[in-house]
PDB file of N, CA, C and O in Angstrom:
ATOM      1  N   UNK A   1       0.921  -1.288  -0.205  1.00  0.00           N
ATOM      2  CA  UNK A   1       0.024  -0.143  -0.151  1.00  0.00           C
ATOM      3  C   UNK A   1       0.955   1.278   0.155  1.00  0.00           C
ATOM      4  O   UNK A   1       1.730   1.461   1.094  1.00  0.00           O
ATOM      5  N   UNK A   2       0.599   2.235  -0.990  1.00  0.00           N
ATOM      6  CA  UNK A   2       1.691   3.358  -0.731  1.00  0.00           C
ATOM      7  C   UNK A   2       0.731   4.265  -0.218  1.00  0.00           C
ATOM      8  O   UNK A   2      -0.409   4.022   0.177  1.00  0.00           O
ATOM      9  N   UNK A   3       1.530   5.681  -0.294  1.00  0.00           N
ATOM     10  CA  UNK A   3       1.567   6.536   0.926  1.00  0.00           C
ATOM     11  C   UNK A   3       2.244   6.511   2.039  1.00  0.00           C
ATOM     12  O   UNK A   3       3.274   5.839   2.083  1.00  0.00           O
ATOM     13  N   UNK A   4       1.747   7.328   3.301  1.00  0.00           N
ATOM     14  CA  UNK A   4       2.722   7.488   4.482  1.00  0.00           C
ATOM     15  C   UNK A   4       1.717   7.800   5.505  1.00  0.00           C
ATOM     16  O   UNK A   4       0.817   8.634   5.603  1.00  0.00           O
ATOM     17  N   UNK A   5       2.334   6.520   6.484  1.00  0.00           N
ATOM     18  CA  UNK A   5       1.148   7.039   7.550  1.00  0.00           C
ATOM     19  C   UNK A   5       2.326   7.489   9.037  1.00  0.00           C
ATOM     20  O   UNK A   5       3.330   6.779   9.103  1.00  0.00           O
ATOM     21  N   UNK A   6       2.182   8.555  10.089  1.00  0.00           N
ATOM     22  CA  UNK A   6       2.780   8.589  11.167  1.00  0.00           C
ATOM     23  C   UNK A   6       2.062   8.247  12.269  1.00  0.00           C
ATOM     24  O   UNK A   6       1.058   8.951  12.373  1.00  0.00           O
ATOM     25  N   UNK A   7       2.137   7.758  12.793  1.00  0.00           N
ATOM     26  CA  UNK A   7       1.522   7.698  14.216  1.00  0.00           C
ATOM     27  C   UNK A   7       1.701   8.233  15.673  1.00  0.00           C
ATOM     28  O   UNK A   7       2.495   7.680  16.434  1.00  0.00           O
ATOM     29  N   UNK A   8       1.134   9.056  15.964  1.00  0.00           N
ATOM     30  CA  UNK A   8       1.630   9.493  17.417  1.00  0.00           C
ATOM     31  C   UNK A   8       1.020   9.006  18.443  1.00  0.00           C
ATOM     32  O   UNK A   8      -0.202   8.941  18.580  1.00  0.00           O
ATOM     33  N   UNK A   9       1.788   8.668  19.152  1.00  0.00           N
ATOM     34  CA  UNK A   9       1.548   7.612  20.318  1.00  0.00           C
ATOM     35  C   UNK A   9       2.249   8.088  22.124  1.00  0.00           C
ATOM     36  O   UNK A   9       2.908   9.073  22.461  1.00  0.00           O
ATOM     37  N   UNK A  10       1.852   7.161  22.769  1.00  0.00           N
ATOM     38  CA  UNK A  10       2.634   7.243  24.354  1.00  0.00           C
ATOM     39  C   UNK A  10       2.839   5.703  24.281  1.00  0.00           C
ATOM     40  O   UNK A  10       2.488   4.902  23.415  1.00  0.00           O
ATOM     41  N   UNK A  11       3.553   5.516  25.520  1.00  0.00           N
ATOM     42  CA  UNK A  11       3.724   4.086  25.579  1.00  0.00           C
ATOM     43  C   UNK A  11       2.634   3.465  26.183  1.00  0.00           C
ATOM     44  O   UNK A  11       2.398   2.285  25.921  1.00  0.00           O
ATOM     45  N   UNK A  12       1.745   4.272  27.169  1.00  0.00           N
ATOM     46  CA  UNK A  12       0.625   3.944  27.971  1.00  0.00           C
ATOM     47  C   UNK A  12      -0.693   3.835  27.240  1.00  0.00           C
ATOM     48  O   UNK A  12      -1.615   3.405  27.933  1.00  0.00           O
ATOM     49  N   UNK A  13      -0.968   4.126  26.018  1.00  0.00           N
ATOM     50  CA  UNK A  13      -2.078   3.839  25.459  1.00  0.00           C
ATOM     51  C   UNK A  13      -2.463   2.735  24.665  1.00  0.00           C
ATOM     52  O   UNK A  13      -1.999   2.417  23.571  1.00  0.00           O
ATOM     53  N   UNK A  14      -3.458   2.114  25.391  1.00  0.00           N
ATOM     54  CA  UNK A  14      -4.191   0.714  24.639  1.00  0.00           C
ATOM     55  C   UNK A  14      -4.454   0.945  22.979  1.00  0.00           C
ATOM     56  O   UNK A  14      -4.061   0.203  22.078  1.00  0.00           O
ATOM     57  N   UNK A  15      -5.079   1.947  22.872  1.00  0.00           N
ATOM     58  CA  UNK A  15      -6.090   2.066  21.664  1.00  0.00           C
ATOM     59  C   UNK A  15      -4.407   2.387  20.521  1.00  0.00           C
ATOM     60  O   UNK A  15      -4.524   2.113  19.326  1.00  0.00           O
ATOM     61  N   UNK A  16      -3.419   2.779  20.880  1.00  0.00           N
ATOM     62  CA  UNK A  16      -2.285   2.959  20.149  1.00  0.00           C
ATOM     63  C   UNK A  16      -1.934   1.472  20.020  1.00  0.00           C
ATOM     64  O   UNK A  16      -2.044   1.056  18.867  1.00  0.00           O
ATOM     65  N   UNK A  17      -1.520   0.534  20.970  1.00  0.00           N
ATOM     66  CA  UNK A  17      -1.006  -0.944  20.956  1.00  0.00           C
ATOM     67  C   UNK A  17      -1.944  -1.867  19.993  1.00  0.00           C
ATOM     68  O   UNK A  17      -1.599  -2.901  19.421  1.00  0.00           O
ATOM     69  N   UNK A  18      -3.385  -1.145  19.955  1.00  0.00           N
ATOM     70  CA  UNK A  18      -4.464  -2.082  19.105  1.00  0.00           C
ATOM     71  C   UNK A  18      -3.983  -1.880  17.813  1.00  0.00           C
ATOM     72  O   UNK A  18      -3.535  -2.740  17.054  1.00  0.00           O
ATOM     73  N   UNK A  19      -4.134  -0.424  17.574  1.00  0.00           N
ATOM     74  CA  UNK A  19      -3.984   0.379  16.153  1.00  0.00           C
ATOM     75  C   UNK A  19      -2.713  -0.442  15.358  1.00  0.00           C
ATOM     76  O   UNK A  19      -2.840  -0.993  14.265  1.00  0.00           O
ATOM     77  N   UNK A  20      -1.353  -0.388  16.231  1.00  0.00           N
ATOM     78  CA  UNK A  20      -0.323  -0.775  15.552  1.00  0.00           C
ATOM     79  C   UNK A  20      -0.316  -2.239  15.239  1.00  0.00           C
ATOM     80  O   UNK A  20       0.037  -2.626  14.125  1.00  0.00           O
ATOM     81  N   UNK A  21      -0.732  -3.157  16.282  1.00  0.00           N
ATOM     82  CA  UNK A  21      -1.255  -4.164  15.915  1.00  0.00           C
ATOM     83  C   UNK A  21      -1.942  -4.393  14.304  1.00  0.00           C
ATOM     84  O   UNK A  21      -1.453  -4.912  13.300  1.00  0.00           O
ATOM     85  N   UNK A  22      -2.958  -3.919  14.491  1.00  0.00           N
ATOM     86  CA  UNK A  22      -3.681  -3.674  13.220  1.00  0.00           C
ATOM     87  C   UNK A  22      -3.243  -3.439  11.794  1.00  0.00           C
ATOM     88  O   UNK A  22      -3.590  -4.033  10.772  1.00  0.00           O
ATOM     89  N   UNK A  23      -2.328  -2.347  11.975  1.00  0.00           N
ATOM     90  CA  UNK A  23      -1.713  -1.970  10.961  1.00  0.00           C
ATOM     91  C   UNK A  23      -0.531  -2.997  10.513  1.00  0.00           C
ATOM     92  O   UNK A  23      -0.354  -3.002   9.295  1.00  0.00           O
ATOM     93  N   UNK A  24       0.102  -3.650  11.074  1.00  0.00           N
ATOM     94  CA  UNK A  24       1.246  -4.370  11.430  1.00  0.00           C
ATOM     95  C   UNK A  24       0.604  -5.575  10.203  1.00  0.00           C
ATOM     96  O   UNK A  24       1.068  -5.870   9.102  1.00  0.00           O
ATOM     97  N   UNK A  25      -0.646  -6.098  10.926  1.00  0.00           N
ATOM     98  CA  UNK A  25      -1.425  -7.279  10.132  1.00  0.00           C
ATOM     99  C   UNK A  25      -1.947  -7.015   8.864  1.00  0.00           C
ATOM    100  O   UNK A  25      -2.190  -7.964   8.119  1.00  0.00           O
ATOM    101  N   UNK A  26      -2.183  -5.716   8.461  1.00  0.00           N
ATOM    102  CA  UNK A  26      -2.723  -5.169   7.145  1.00  0.00           C
ATOM    103  C   UNK A  26      -1.497  -4.697   6.135  1.00  0.00           C
ATOM    104  O   UNK A  26      -1.639  -4.162   5.035  1.00  0.00           O
ATOM    105  N   UNK A  27      -0.186  -5.055   6.836  1.00  0.00           N
ATOM    106  CA  UNK A  27       1.190  -4.346   6.144  1.00  0.00           C
ATOM    107  C   UNK A  27       1.219  -3.108   5.846  1.00  0.00           C
ATOM    108  O   UNK A  27       1.823  -2.649   4.877  1.00  0.00           O
ATOM    109  N   UNK A  28       0.457  -2.355   6.794  1.00  0.00           N
ATOM    110  CA  UNK A  28       1.050  -0.892   6.700  1.00  0.00           C
ATOM    111  C   UNK A  28       1.870  -0.452   7.333  1.00  0.00           C
ATOM    112  O   UNK A  28       2.052  -0.658   8.533  1.00  0.00           O
ATOM    113  N   UNK A  29       2.880   0.647   6.169  1.00  0.00           N
ATOM    114  CA  UNK A  29       3.824   0.653   7.006  1.00  0.00           C
ATOM    115  C   UNK A  29       3.810   1.932   7.704  1.00  0.00           C
ATOM    116  O   UNK A  29       3.135   2.874   7.289  1.00  0.00           O
ATOM    117  N   UNK A  30       4.758   2.018   9.077  1.00  0.00           N
ATOM    118  CA  UNK A  30       4.014   3.333   9.211  1.00  0.00           C
ATOM    119  C   UNK A  30       5.131   3.902  10.325  1.00  0.00           C
ATOM    120  O   UNK A  30       5.911   3.041  10.734  1.00  0.00           O
ATOM    121  N   UNK A  31       5.279   5.113  10.804  1.00  0.00           N
ATOM    122  CA  UNK A  31       6.337   5.646  11.854  1.00  0.00           C
ATOM    123  C   UNK A  31       5.593   5.684  12.752  1.00  0.00           C
ATOM    124  O   UNK A  31       4.364   5.615  12.765  1.00  0.00           O
ATOM    125  N   UNK A  32       6.560   5.837  13.820  1.00  0.00           N
ATOM    126  CA  UNK A  32       5.796   6.242  15.239  1.00  0.00           C
ATOM    127  C   UNK A  32       6.512   6.747  15.950  1.00  0.00           C
ATOM    128  O   UNK A  32       7.615   6.379  16.354  1.00  0.00           O
ATOM    129  N   UNK A  33       5.699   7.992  16.240  1.00  0.00           N
ATOM    130  CA  UNK A  33       6.264   9.292  17.208  1.00  0.00           C
ATOM    131  C   UNK A  33       5.859   9.494  18.669  1.00  0.00           C
ATOM    132  O   UNK A  33       4.860  10.164  18.932  1.00  0.00           O
ATOM    133  N   UNK A  34       6.747   8.826  19.809  1.00  0.00           N
ATOM    134  CA  UNK A  34       5.943   8.993  20.652  1.00  0.00           C
ATOM    135  C   UNK A  34       5.817  10.906  21.696  1.00  0.00           C
ATOM    136  O   UNK A  34       6.744  11.437  22.309  1.00  0.00           O
ATOM    137  N   UNK A  35       4.991  11.221  21.599  1.00  0.00           N
ATOM    138  CA  UNK A  35       4.488  12.435  21.983  1.00  0.00           C
ATOM    139  C   UNK A  35       4.813  12.767  23.901  1.00  0.00           C
ATOM    140  O   UNK A  35       4.481  13.632  24.712  1.00  0.00           O
ATOM    141  N   UNK A  36       5.332  11.967  23.908  1.00  0.00           N
ATOM    142  CA  UNK A  36       5.949  11.905  25.603  1.00  0.00           C
ATOM    143  C   UNK A  36       7.176  12.830  25.443  1.00  0.00           C
ATOM    144  O   UNK A  36       7.463  13.901  25.977  1.00  0.00           O
ATOM    145  N   UNK A  37       7.798  12.064  24.536  1.00  0.00           N
ATOM    146  CA  UNK A  37       9.434  12.258  24.098  1.00  0.00           C
ATOM    147  C   UNK A  37       9.606  13.474  22.918  1.00  0.00           C
ATOM    148  O   UNK A  37      10.715  13.904  22.602  1.00  0.00           O
ATOM    149  N   UNK A  38       8.464  13.910  22.378  1.00  0.00           N
ATOM    150  CA  UNK A  38       8.716  14.807  21.451  1.00  0.00           C
ATOM    151  C   UNK A  38       7.729  15.968  21.445  1.00  0.00           C
ATOM    152  O   UNK A  38       6.629  16.010  20.893  1.00  0.00           O
ATOM    153  N   UNK A  39       8.388  16.976  22.227  1.00  0.00           N
ATOM    154  CA  UNK A  39       7.689  18.201  22.683  1.00  0.00           C
ATOM    155  C   UNK A  39       6.886  18.603  21.167  1.00  0.00           C
ATOM    156  O   UNK A  39       5.655  18.615  21.194  1.00  0.00           O
ATOM    157  N   UNK A  40       7.501  18.885  20.032  1.00  0.00           N
ATOM    158  CA  UNK A  40       7.014  19.290  19.058  1.00  0.00           C
ATOM    159  C   UNK A  40       5.821  18.060  18.729  1.00  0.00           C
ATOM    160  O   UNK A  40       4.669  18.389  18.444  1.00  0.00           O
ATOM    161  N   UNK A  41       6.054  17.264  18.771  1.00  0.00           N
ATOM    162  CA  UNK A  41       5.160  16.207  18.124  1.00  0.00           C
ATOM    163  C   UNK A  41       3.603  16.386  19.021  1.00  0.00           C
ATOM    164  O   UNK A  41       2.445  16.259  18.624  1.00  0.00           O
ATOM    165  N   UNK A  42       4.234  16.777  20.548  1.00  0.00           N
ATOM    166  CA  UNK A  42       3.003  17.060  21.111  1.00  0.00           C
ATOM    167  C   UNK A  42       1.942  18.111  21.023  1.00  0.00           C
ATOM    168  O   UNK A  42       0.729  18.096  21.234  1.00  0.00           O
ATOM    169  N   UNK A  43       2.822  19.060  20.628  1.00  0.00           N
ATOM    170  CA  UNK A  43       2.066  20.237  19.848  1.00  0.00           C
ATOM    171  C   UNK A  43       1.244  20.097  18.787  1.00  0.00           C
ATOM    172  O   UNK A  43       0.086  20.513  18.806  1.00  0.00           O
ATOM    173  N   UNK A  44       1.747  19.536  17.837  1.00  0.00           N
ATOM    174  CA  UNK A  44       1.323  19.153  16.454  1.00  0.00           C
ATOM    175  C   UNK A  44      -0.154  18.417  16.675  1.00  0.00           C
ATOM    176  O   UNK A  44      -1.217  18.958  16.372  1.00  0.00           O
ATOM    177  N   UNK A  45      -0.032  17.043  17.275  1.00  0.00           N
ATOM    178  CA  UNK A  45      -1.493  16.846  17.994  1.00  0.00           C
ATOM    179  C   UNK A  45      -1.885  17.427  18.416  1.00  0.00           C
ATOM    180  O   UNK A  45      -3.062  17.489  18.060  1.00  0.00           O
ATOM    181  N   UNK A  46      -1.504  18.469  19.554  1.00  0.00           N
ATOM    182  CA  UNK A  46      -2.717  19.241  20.061  1.00  0.00           C
ATOM    183  C   UNK A  46      -3.510  20.351  18.970  1.00  0.00           C
ATOM    184  O   UNK A  46      -4.681  20.731  18.975  1.00  0.00           O
ATOM    185  N   UNK A  47      -2.308  20.718  17.995  1.00  0.00           N
ATOM    186  CA  UNK A  47      -3.120  21.972  16.993  1.00  0.00           C
ATOM    187  C   UNK A  47      -3.780  20.911  16.072  1.00  0.00           C
ATOM    188  O   UNK A  47      -4.288  21.541  15.144  1.00  0.00           O
ATOM    189  N   UNK A  48      -4.039  19.351  15.887  1.00  0.00           N
ATOM    190  CA  UNK A  48      -5.218  18.801  15.265  1.00  0.00           C
ATOM    191  C   UNK A  48      -6.397  18.485  15.720  1.00  0.00           C
ATOM    192  O   UNK A  48      -7.408  18.189  15.084  1.00  0.00           O
ATOM    193  N   UNK A  49      -6.176  18.582  17.217  1.00  0.00           N
ATOM    194  CA  UNK A  49      -7.154  17.609  17.928  1.00  0.00           C
ATOM    195  C   UNK A  49      -7.756  18.912  18.766  1.00  0.00           C
ATOM    196  O   UNK A  49      -7.826  18.516  19.929  1.00  0.00           O
ATOM    197  N   UNK A  50      -8.186  20.182  18.709  1.00  0.00           N
ATOM    198  CA  UNK A  50      -8.484  21.089  19.418  1.00  0.00           C
ATOM    199  C   UNK A  50      -7.778  21.238  20.691  1.00  0.00           C
ATOM    200  O   UNK A  50      -8.258  21.816  21.666  1.00  0.00           O
ATOM    201  N   UNK A  51      -6.816  20.785  20.654  1.00  0.00           N
ATOM    202  CA  UNK A  51      -5.905  21.448  21.955  1.00  0.00           C
ATOM    203  C   UNK A  51      -5.632  20.170  22.663  1.00  0.00           C
ATOM    204  O   UNK A  51      -4.825  20.290  23.584  1.00  0.00           O
ATOM    205  N   UNK A  52      -6.130  18.910  22.452  1.00  0.00           N
ATOM    206  CA  UNK A  52      -5.866  17.941  22.760  1.00  0.00           C
ATOM    207  C   UNK A  52      -4.848  17.129  22.949  1.00  0.00           C
ATOM    208  O   UNK A  52      -3.985  17.423  22.122  1.00  0.00           O
ATOM    209  N   UNK A  53      -4.532  16.313  23.574  1.00  0.00           N
ATOM    210  CA  UNK A  53      -3.377  15.374  23.411  1.00  0.00           C
ATOM    211  C   UNK A  53      -3.843  13.878  22.882  1.00  0.00           C
ATOM    212  O   UNK A  53      -3.564  12.780  23.362  1.00  0.00           O
ATOM    213  N   UNK A  54      -4.297  14.064  22.232  1.00  0.00           N
ATOM    214  CA  UNK A  54      -5.154  12.567  21.913  1.00  0.00           C
ATOM    215  C   UNK A  54      -4.596  11.684  20.835  1.00  0.00           C
ATOM    216  O   UNK A  54      -4.450  11.952  19.643  1.00  0.00           O
ATOM    217  N   UNK A  55      -4.325  10.624  21.457  1.00  0.00           N
ATOM    218  CA  UNK A  55      -3.462   9.596  20.954  1.00  0.00           C
ATOM    219  C   UNK A  55      -4.494   8.173  20.523  1.00  0.00           C
ATOM    220  O   UNK A  55      -5.581   8.208  21.100  1.00  0.00           O
ATOM    221  N   UNK A  56      -4.348   7.323  19.876  1.00  0.00           N
ATOM    222  CA  UNK A  56      -3.354   7.868  18.831  1.00  0.00           C
ATOM    223  C   UNK A  56      -4.029   8.841  18.023  1.00  0.00           C
ATOM    224  O   UNK A  56      -5.231   9.101  18.079  1.00  0.00           O
ATOM    225  N   UNK A  57      -2.920   9.517  17.041  1.00  0.00           N
ATOM    226  CA  UNK A  57      -2.963  10.563  16.191  1.00  0.00           C
ATOM    227  C   UNK A  57      -2.603   9.984  14.951  1.00  0.00           C
ATOM    228  O   UNK A  57      -1.616   9.276  14.753  1.00  0.00           O
ATOM    229  N   UNK A  58      -3.387  10.296  14.197  1.00  0.00           N
ATOM    230  CA  UNK A  58      -2.326   9.396  12.458  1.00  0.00           C
ATOM    231  C   UNK A  58      -2.447  10.265  11.478  1.00  0.00           C
ATOM    232  O   UNK A  58      -3.564  10.626  11.107  1.00  0.00           O
ATOM    233  N   UNK A  59      -1.360  10.708  10.938  1.00  0.00           N
ATOM    234  CA  UNK A  59      -1.108  11.834   9.827  1.00  0.00           C
ATOM    235  C   UNK A  59      -1.024  10.744   8.830  1.00  0.00           C
ATOM    236  O   UNK A  59      -0.221   9.813   8.896  1.00  0.00           O
ATOM    237  N   UNK A  60      -1.933  10.926   7.877  1.00  0.00           N
ATOM    238  CA  UNK A  60      -1.906  10.083   6.527  1.00  0.00           C
ATOM    239  C   UNK A  60      -1.637  11.079   5.068  1.00  0.00           C
ATOM    240  O   UNK A  60      -2.216  12.110   4.726  1.00  0.00           O
ATOM    241  N   UNK A  61      -0.758  10.474   4.533  1.00  0.00           N
ATOM    242  CA  UNK A  61      -0.194  11.174   2.843  1.00  0.00           C
ATOM    243  C   UNK A  61      -0.990  10.243   2.534  1.00  0.00           C
ATOM    244  O   UNK A  61      -0.970   9.210   3.203  1.00  0.00           O
ATOM    245  N   UNK A  62      -2.024  10.408   1.271  1.00  0.00           N
ATOM    246  CA  UNK A  62      -2.493   9.447   0.461  1.00  0.00           C
ATOM    247  C   UNK A  62      -1.664   8.901  -0.663  1.00  0.00           C
ATOM    248  O   UNK A  62      -0.738   9.562  -1.135  1.00  0.00           O
ATOM    249  N   UNK A  63      -2.026   7.533  -1.164  1.00  0.00           N
ATOM    250  CA  UNK A  63      -1.030   6.765  -2.216  1.00  0.00           C
ATOM    251  C   UNK A  63      -0.978   7.971  -3.292  1.00  0.00           C
ATOM    252  O   UNK A  63       0.135   8.480  -3.420  1.00  0.00           O
ATOM    253  N   UNK A  64      -1.931   8.454  -4.016  1.00  0.00           N
ATOM    254  CA  UNK A  64      -2.190   9.781  -4.584  1.00  0.00           C
ATOM    255  C   UNK A  64      -1.416  10.743  -4.441  1.00  0.00           C
ATOM    256  O   UNK A  64      -1.247  11.512  -5.388  1.00  0.00           O
ATOM    257  N   UNK A  65      -0.804  10.922  -3.309  1.00  0.00           N
ATOM    258  CA  UNK A  65      -0.183  12.297  -3.060  1.00  0.00           C
ATOM    259  C   UNK A  65      -1.001  13.368  -2.564  1.00  0.00           C
ATOM    260  O   UNK A  65      -0.552  14.461  -2.219  1.00  0.00           O
ATOM    261  N   UNK A  66      -1.908  13.116  -2.542  1.00  0.00           N
ATOM    262  CA  UNK A  66      -3.048  14.573  -2.286  1.00  0.00           C
ATOM    263  C   UNK A  66      -2.652  14.838  -0.981  1.00  0.00           C
ATOM    264  O   UNK A  66      -1.616  14.403  -0.478  1.00  0.00           O
ATOM    265  N   UNK A  67      -3.386  15.478  -0.484  1.00  0.00           N
ATOM    266  CA  UNK A  67      -3.466  16.678   0.763  1.00  0.00           C
ATOM    267  C   UNK A  67      -3.389  15.446   1.748  1.00  0.00           C
ATOM    268  O   UNK A  67      -4.011  14.393   1.606  1.00  0.00           O
ATOM    269  N   UNK A  68      -2.220  15.867   3.120  1.00  0.00           N
ATOM    270  CA  UNK A  68      -2.412  14.840   4.423  1.00  0.00           C
ATOM    271  C   UNK A  68      -3.638  15.340   4.875  1.00  0.00           C
ATOM    272  O   UNK A  68      -4.262  16.372   4.627  1.00  0.00           O
ATOM    273  N   UNK A  69      -3.872  14.217   5.710  1.00  0.00           N
ATOM    274  CA  UNK A  69      -5.107  14.212   6.702  1.00  0.00           C
ATOM    275  C   UNK A  69      -4.624  13.462   7.903  1.00  0.00           C
ATOM    276  O   UNK A  69      -3.851  12.511   8.022  1.00  0.00           O
ATOM    277  N   UNK A  70      -5.440  14.310   8.919  1.00  0.00           N
ATOM    278  CA  UNK A  70      -4.826  13.950  10.543  1.00  0.00           C
ATOM    279  C   UNK A  70      -6.194  13.271  10.903  1.00  0.00           C
ATOM    280  O   UNK A  70      -7.312  13.665  10.570  1.00  0.00           O
ATOM    281  N   UNK A  71      -5.868  12.152  11.661  1.00  0.00           N
ATOM    282  CA  UNK A  71      -7.288  11.493  12.072  1.00  0.00           C
ATOM    283  C   UNK A  71      -7.008  11.059  13.534  1.00  0.00           C
ATOM    284  O   UNK A  71      -6.277  10.072  13.605  1.00  0.00           O
ATOM    285  N   UNK A  72      -7.307  11.427  14.378  1.00  0.00           N
ATOM    286  CA  UNK A  72      -7.821  11.461  15.809  1.00  0.00           C
ATOM    287  C   UNK A  72      -8.340  10.091  16.385  1.00  0.00           C
ATOM    288  O   UNK A  72      -9.547  10.077  16.627  1.00  0.00           O
ATOM    289  N   UNK A  73      -7.687   9.016  16.630  1.00  0.00           N
ATOM    290  CA  UNK A  73      -8.070   7.674  17.331  1.00  0.00           C
ATOM    291  C   UNK A  73      -9.082   7.014  15.971  1.00  0.00           C
ATOM    292  O   UNK A  73     -10.303   6.861  15.999  1.00  0.00           O
ATOM    293  N   UNK A  74      -8.405   6.788  15.149  1.00  0.00           N
ATOM    294  CA  UNK A  74      -9.032   6.214  13.862  1.00  0.00           C
ATOM    295  C   UNK A  74      -9.020   4.492  14.256  1.00  0.00           C
ATOM    296  O   UNK A  74      -8.323   3.873  15.059  1.00  0.00           O
ATOM    297  N   UNK A  75     -10.195   3.998  13.242  1.00  0.00           N
ATOM    298  CA  UNK A  75     -10.182   2.540  12.904  1.00  0.00           C
ATOM    299  C   UNK A  75      -9.166   2.110  11.970  1.00  0.00           C
ATOM    300  O   UNK A  75      -8.478   2.912  11.337  1.00  0.00           O
ATOM    301  N   UNK A  76      -9.051   0.708  11.866  1.00  0.00           N
ATOM    302  CA  UNK A  76      -8.034   0.612  10.421  1.00  0.00           C
ATOM    303  C   UNK A  76      -8.751   0.819   9.204  1.00  0.00           C
ATOM    304  O   UNK A  76      -8.154   0.820   8.127  1.00  0.00           O
ATOM    305  N   UNK A  77     -10.096   1.011   9.297  1.00  0.00           N
ATOM    306  CA  UNK A  77     -10.654   1.057   7.967  1.00  0.00           C
ATOM    307  C   UNK A  77     -10.550   2.610   7.410  1.00  0.00           C
ATOM    308  O   UNK A  77     -10.703   3.035   6.265  1.00  0.00           O
ATOM    309  N   UNK A  78     -10.198   3.380   8.782  1.00  0.00           N
ATOM    310  CA  UNK A  78     -10.437   4.565   8.545  1.00  0.00           C
ATOM    311  C   UNK A  78      -9.124   4.973   7.681  1.00  0.00           C
ATOM    312  O   UNK A  78      -9.240   5.447   6.551  1.00  0.00           O
ATOM    313  N   UNK A  79      -7.759   4.734   8.352  1.00  0.00           N
ATOM    314  CA  UNK A  79      -6.440   4.742   7.945  1.00  0.00           C
ATOM    315  C   UNK A  79      -6.215   4.087   6.614  1.00  0.00           C
ATOM    316  O   UNK A  79      -5.368   4.490   5.817  1.00  0.00           O
ATOM    317  N   UNK A  80      -7.220   2.779   6.347  1.00  0.00           N
ATOM    318  CA  UNK A  80      -6.819   2.331   4.951  1.00  0.00           C
ATOM    319  C   UNK A  80      -7.546   3.251   3.735  1.00  0.00           C
ATOM    320  O   UNK A  80      -7.211   3.192   2.552  1.00  0.00           O
ATOM    321  N   UNK A  81      -8.696   4.180   4.323  1.00  0.00           N
ATOM    322  CA  UNK A  81      -9.187   4.536   3.329  1.00  0.00           C
ATOM    323  C   UNK A  81      -8.619   5.833   2.905  1.00  0.00           C
ATOM    324  O   UNK A  81      -8.523   6.225   1.742  1.00  0.00           O
ATOM    325  N   UNK A  82      -8.046   6.806   4.576  1.00  0.00           N
ATOM    326  CA  UNK A  82      -7.054   7.876   3.741  1.00  0.00           C
ATOM    327  C   UNK A  82      -6.121   7.590   2.673  1.00  0.00           C
ATOM    328  O   UNK A  82      -5.918   8.279   1.674  1.00  0.00           O
ATOM    329  N   UNK A  83      -5.306   5.952   3.158  1.00  0.00           N
ATOM    330  CA  UNK A  83      -4.277   5.612   2.087  1.00  0.00           C
ATOM    331  C   UNK A  83      -4.730   5.900   0.535  1.00  0.00           C
ATOM    332  O   UNK A  83      -4.030   6.388  -0.353  1.00  0.00           O
ATOM    333  N   UNK A  84      -5.834   5.547   0.469  1.00  0.00           N
ATOM    334  CA  UNK A  84      -6.466   5.147  -0.932  1.00  0.00           C
ATOM    335  C   UNK A  84      -6.873   6.554  -1.541  1.00  0.00           C
ATOM    336  O   UNK A  84      -7.091   6.683  -2.746  1.00  0.00           O
ATOM    337  N   UNK A  85      -6.954   7.522  -0.707  1.00  0.00           N
ATOM    338  CA  UNK A  85      -7.864   8.483  -1.387  1.00  0.00           C
ATOM    339  C   UNK A  85      -7.015   9.302  -2.134  1.00  0.00           C
ATOM    340  O   UNK A  85      -7.481  10.213  -2.819  1.00  0.00           O
TER     341      UNK A  85
END
């Protein structure tokens, strides 16, 4: 699957663990950024989630090379749809 996926997470987030497993099973490559260790990443997450540090936040650049989209706590179906758009 083409496109790029960046997942912003924390070590303690169960939703993050679940989504990582789902993306691995689906063969979706992603880069993970821990917002607890990266203040700039935490600010980015806040900027796309109305000031909240919502994790997982996933930023997808679609296969078409179109505009990136930020998804707060997405399902695997939402991630796949964003990649295909």
